[in-house]
Structures are given as C-alpha cells and as structure tokens.
C-alpha positions, 0 to 999 in steps of 0.5 A: 500499500501506498504512503497512507497519509491523506491516500483517500485524498490522493485517490479521489484526485487521481480517479477524478484525473483519469476519468475527465483528462489524459494526463503527462506525468508531471502534469499528474504530479503538479495537478495532485499536489495542488489538491493535496496542498488545499487541505494541507498547506505546504505538504506535497508528495513525490514521483515515487509515492505517486508511481506506488499510488499507480500501482494501487489503481492497476492491482487486481487484488489488493488495488482498485484494478482500474483500466489504466493502460501501461506502456502509454506516456499519459495517464486515462481509463480506458473505460471512460465509466470507471470510476474507483467509487464502484469498487468495494470497500478494501480490507483496510478501508473496511477496518477504518469504516468499523474503527470509526463506528466503534470511535462513535461508540463512545459518544453514542450519548451525545446527539451531536454524533447521531447523524455521522453514526447514522451515516456510517451505518447507511454506507456500511448496509450498501457495501455488504448488499454488493457481496450478496448479504442480506439487506437490513436497512430500508431508507428514505432517498432519492436515487434520481437525485444528480444534485448531490455532485454540486454539495461537496463544491458549493461547500468548500467555496462557502468555507474559501469565501469564494465568489461564484459565476452561476449558470442557471437555467430554470424548468421554464426557460428558454435559455440560461442565465449568468449571475455573480453568487455569494454563497452563504449556506447550505440547506437540506428540505424534502431529499434535496439541497439548496445554496443560500447566498447573495445575488450580487448581479440582481442585488438580492440578499438570501437568495437560493439555488437548488443543487438539481439539474438547473443549477447548470454549472458554476465556475469560482471568479477570481480577485472578487471580493466575498460579501457577506451578511449577517443573517440569523439563518437559524431565525430564518428557517424557523420562521417559514416551511421549506426554502421558498421565502417570498420577497413580501412575505410576513410572519403570521400566526396559523392555527390547526385544527386536526381530525380523526386523531391526527394531531398525535402525528403531527406532534411526533413529526411537525414541519413546524417544529416551534408549534404550541399546544393549547390549554384549554380542553376543547381544543386539545386537537388544536395547535398554532404556531408563526410563520410566513405563508408559502407554497412549501406550508401549503404543501404540507396543509394539504398532505393532511388531506380530510384531516386537518382544517385551517382556522387561523389566518383568513388568507391561509383559510381561503387558499385551502378552500381554493385548493379543495374546490379545484380538486374537487372538479377533478372528480366531479362526473 
C-alpha cells in the first residue's frame, strides 16, 4: 500500500483526473500536489509516491483493478465510465469504517454524533449488499437526485469565501442565465439541497439555488471580494416551512385543527418545530405557530387531506378552500 497519509484524498483526485483528461506524469503530479495543498498547506508528495499510487489503481487483487493501460506516456482510463467509487471497500478501508463506528460508540449518548453514526451504518449496509449480504436498512432517499455532485464543491466554496459565477436554467426557461453569487449556507429540504447566498447581479440577499439539473454549472471568480451578511439563519428557517421565502412575506399566526386523531401524528413529526398547544380542554385537537405563508407550507397542510382544517389566518383558510374546490372539480362526474 502506498504512503497512507492523505491517501484517500490522493485517490479521489487521481480518479477524477483519469476520468476527465489524459495527463502526462509531470502534469499529474503537479495537479495532485495542488489538490493536496488546498487541505494540507505546504505538503506535497514525491514522484515515488505517485508511482506507488498508480500501482494501487492497477492492482487487481489488493487495489482498484482500474482500466489504466500501461506502456503509454499519458494516464487515462480506457473505460470512461469507470470510477473507484464503484469498487467494493478494500480490507483496510473496511477496517477504517469499523474503527470509526467503534470510536463513535464512545459518544453514543451525545446527539451531536447521531447523524454521523447513521451515515456510517447506511454506508456499510450498502457495501455489504454488493457482497450479496442480506439487506437490513430500507431508508428514504432520492435515487434520481443528481444535484448531490455540487454539494462538496459548494461547501468548500463557502468555507473558502469564494465568489461564484452561476449558470442557471429554470424548468420553463428558454435559455440559461448567468449571475454573480456569494454562497453563504447549504440547506436540505425534502431530500434536496439548496444553497443560499447573495445574488449580486440582482442585488438580492438570501437568494436560494436548488442543487439539481437547473444548476447547469458554476465557476470560481478570482480577485472578487466576498460579501457576507449577518443573517440569523436559525431564525430565518425556523419562521418558515421549506426554502422559498416570498419577498413581501410576513410572519403570521397559523392555527390548525386536526381530525381523526391526526394531531398526535403532527406532534411526533411537526413540519413547524416551534408549534404550541392550547391549554383549553376543547382545543386539544388544535395547535398554533408563527410562520410565513408560502407554497411549501400549503403543500404540507394539503398532505393531511381531510384530517386537517385551517382556522387562522383567513387568507390561508381561503387558499385551502380554493385548493379543495379545484381538487373536487378533478373528480366531478
């Protein structure tokens, strides 16, 4: 096995290089060291280490068995669809996953580590399925979601305070638009990711961009000053459902009445975490909270069907009535 320090980072960079371009050895070494220096400033590897890494890629028994032809002056996969992500975990990699789970077990009573432990279990379960092991976990995920490829680059852009040029094309747009964007935070909602930031071209704070096929691509703008606002993102999201915040929206009190015992379901999985219950005996089937009115809120309300009634505000109650009437017209004889 090659030099183990930042080996996984090197393998990921090399995998990307082999899939996307034909590199000469010196160019490959330079590109690899540039990638390493971003996370490990001042560090680089030698020609010997790179040659050992290439051997790992070609090794059929203890490596990745990559389609990397020998005897050529440049390095590129002969199969453009190959990636080391398709390969099962190697023995030492499986050991690292198990070691990480053992380490996390020390913090099993601390909620801070619950999500990471869950992610490791999901990853291990999917790996074992490739070895014909019986599936244990069945969890909710979006297999068609392609936007996840943007998550890490955008995360790094936010950490490094980089300004981006976004190329975006809406579902109904005839052509794409390009604008300057200063990314601030990433938010997940309904199994999709969104990036929020400052759209300088349109001079709009807290602009959201979905990480899906509408985000065509983006590039980093060099020598452009990064602009960051003091938005309280916790408050921003706790006063709304979803990710769309209409420009002229205001926070309003919403009162809901549930039927058929559905208030118990809502209380175990509320779409608005800051809900309050009423103390009156005749209102035990009701809750209230303060939020803005947007499409995501209406969609959540509609998901309860006949088991939910909006009591306040009148404008939202009217919206629900309109939706109900329209739906009824779909099924009229």
